Residue, then its C-alpha position, 0 to 999 in steps of 0.5 A: m250386524i250383531d257384535p259378538m262381544e255384546d251381551d247375549s241376554k238382549w237376544n233370543r235364539d231359536d233351535n237353529n241358533n238364529v238370532a231374533f229380537r226379544p219381545r218387549r215386556l209390557p208393564n203391569q197395568n193393574i191399578v191395585w199393583k200400581l198403588r201398592q208399588r207407589q205405597c212401597s216407594q218402589s219406583t222404576a227409574p229416577g226422574t220419572n216420578w211425574y210420568q209415573t203419576r200421569s200413568y194412572y190415567q191409563n187405568i181410568c180413561p174414557n170408554f163411553t160416549v153419549v152423542d146428540v146430547e140436548k143442551r141448553l140454548c147457549f154457546m159452550r166455551k171451556f172448562s176452568p183450569d181446576g175443572n170445577s167450572f164451565i162457562a158458556f155464552s148466552l144465545d144473544q151473546k150478552s151474558i155468560e152462564i157459569y156451570q158447576f161440573q158435578g164430576p164424572s160419576a154424576a150420571e152413574s144412576l142415570l146410565q144404569s137405569n133402563i130409560d129410553s135413549s132420547l130421554l137420556r140425551s135430554k137429561i144427561f147435560d143437566v146431570f153433569f152441569k149445574r147452572q149457578f149464575i147468569t151474568t149480564v156483561t155487555s151493554n149498548g149493543e156490544l156482543l161477546n166474542r165466543e172464541c175469546s176467554l182467559y182464566t186466571d191461574d187460581s180459576r177464580y176469574v174469567v176474562v171475556c171480551s165484547a165488541i161493536a162496530v163503529p157506526e158510520d154516522p156520525t163520522p169518527y174524528f180523524y184524531d180518534i182513529y189515528r192517535n200516533n204516527e204508527s196507526v194503521f189505515p182501516n179497511v173493509r177486511s179490518p174495520l174499526e170497532h169499540y171493544s170492552i174487556h170484562i172480568v167476572d168472578l166465577k165464585t159469585g157471578q159478579h161482573c167485577d171490572k172492565r176496560s174500554f177501547r174506542y175506535d180500535k182493532i183488537y184480534l179477539s178470535h182465539n185470544q190472539g190479541l190478549y195474553l194472560y200470564n199469571n196475573i198480568l194481562t197484555v192487550l195488543s191494539v193493532q190500530q193504534q200499534t200499542i201494547h196495554i199491560f194490566q195487572i189483575t188484583k185478587y179482587g178482580l180489578f184491572i190496574d194499569i201498569r204501562t202502555i208500550g208503543r209511542f212511549c216505553f217508560d212512564d215518564d217519556e211523555l212528561a219529558l216530551s211534553a216539556i220539550s214540546a212546550n218550549i218549541t210551541g212557545n218559540h213558534a207561537d206566531m208561526t202556529n197562530g196558537s193552534d195545537r197541531s204540533h201536539r197531535p201525536f199523529c203529526d210527530t216527525s220522530i220515530n216512536s219509542l218501541k220502533h226506535r228500540l227495534l231500529t237501534y238493535l238492527w243498526r248495532n248488529a249491522y255495524k258489527e258486520g261492517p260496511d256490508g251490513l250497514r249497506k244492507f241496513y240502509k237498503h231495507y231501512m224504509y221497510f223496517c220503518s213500515l213494519r207494524m205489530w201484528k201479534m204478540q205473546m208473553l214469554d214471562e212477566e217481563h218479556l214479550l214476543i212480538k211479531y212484526a209484518n207489513e201493514d198490508v199483512v196486519t190489516m188483512r189485505v193479503m190472502d196468505p199472510n203467513a207466507q209474507p216476510s216478518l220479524f220476531v222481536i223479543y222485548n223486555t218490558k222492564s229494561t225497555q230493551v230489544i233482546a233479539v230479532f229473528e226473521n220468519t226463516s230463522e233456523l235458530l228460532l225454529r230450533l229454540f221453538e222445538e227444544f223449548c216448546d213448553q216455554f212458548r205454550n205456557a199451557q200449565l202455569h197453574l201447577p207447581m210442576p208444569f208438564t205437557s206433552s210437546a216436541s221438546n219433551n216427548l219422543h212421539a210428539r217430536q216424530l210427528l213434528r219431523r214427519f210434518k216438516d218432511t212433508i212440507v219439504s217434499a211437497k210441490y212448491g215446498g222446501h226447507i225454507e218453506a217448512v221453517k216458515r210454516l212451523l214458525a207461523q205458529l208463533p206467537i202462540s195464543a194464550q191458553s190455547f193448548s190443553s195439558s190433559p194427561y189423556l192427550d199425552l202421547s207417551l200414554f195414549s195414541y189418538d188421531d189428531k184429526w179428531i182430537s188435538q192438544l190445540e183447543r180448536p173446534k174439531p169435527c165429530g168422528d164417526h166412531p165415538i170413544 
């Protein structure tokens, strides 16, 4: 119903005085007019300058596709953040190939010439990409993981990882596999491997530094076990239940900062060693000079990180009164059995850690995301647990929807990060709500199941979302079955751009 007191200028009336909606006026798309308006500083609305800047991509957008291009014998990976370099893995997965992108106009003369289409497909890759370096990275039979690579924000270095299966003969020592009392038990679905993390200079092609992890399990696929925030690199060892934190220097070197797991502070091990020395001296006759009491796997105490988690849960239960304490003691053994599964950095000091049962962590269950889990926000500087959420928490889901960019960290290399997500884009928010409603109305679905499915995205892997303006839903519309902000392999559509 139309309010008679409302401004009549919003409506159109025909000859019979019938009210009709006024058609929306489309803005001028002429690039010369846009540049003139920008030169005269005639912006439309305050606070939309960043959107106006991205809107110029509507005038320069992809409109031509060459399919079935012949490329070099390699596994292509991704561009650097500045778009100038492109890396690929060699066919034997022991080297990385660094290409320099020649720009979108590099193939102009080739496309304008009347050459055969087969000849065009064979030449166009070398026209766009010029190979600069081939850097041998691995040795001793290790193979590079094709789905793992992290760029520094200045696009100077790239971090890649390699792995090799642990041989059955000779059999590894027991205490090499189980280095603390939180270590998980490997199985066929989650075998042990030797890992190496390498850093390569994209400007010189030099292999700068590496770190090795023996008898370990790190999920390298899609950067799940690694996270790079600015110059801080974190590595989650699932087998040893330890988080290793490194700093990448401007010379491309790894500097050990701290290790979180059995200990949280750097001097915790010194304090424990002093206490253990006194205990060993008092009970030397009982142990007959053996050092079994010094094996971390034989520790009877709870490790420091798990102790922080249990302390936080107990304090929350204490605030709820006797009922809360009863629930805490009822699920105490379940809390003790939790293991770290995934993690991500929220900033340089805070980690988002996902805990789950050991069967989930070691891939013994078929549907791991349907199992109960906990999300823990941990401060590495103060060693305090800030918050704990279940995987059915509506509060965490609301935080994820409203502050999606802070979880993605997709554009850290720019001074003004801006991405198209549900927290800042109406169209992306509508797609998220539509997906949520689909799960709620589906068979065996419901509201709780929808919350689980949405929170299963957390923690988000590092550098897994693209911040390209061509994927901004405020500027372009596209089918997310073929194109997506999430950098995953997609099938090629029947109709090219």
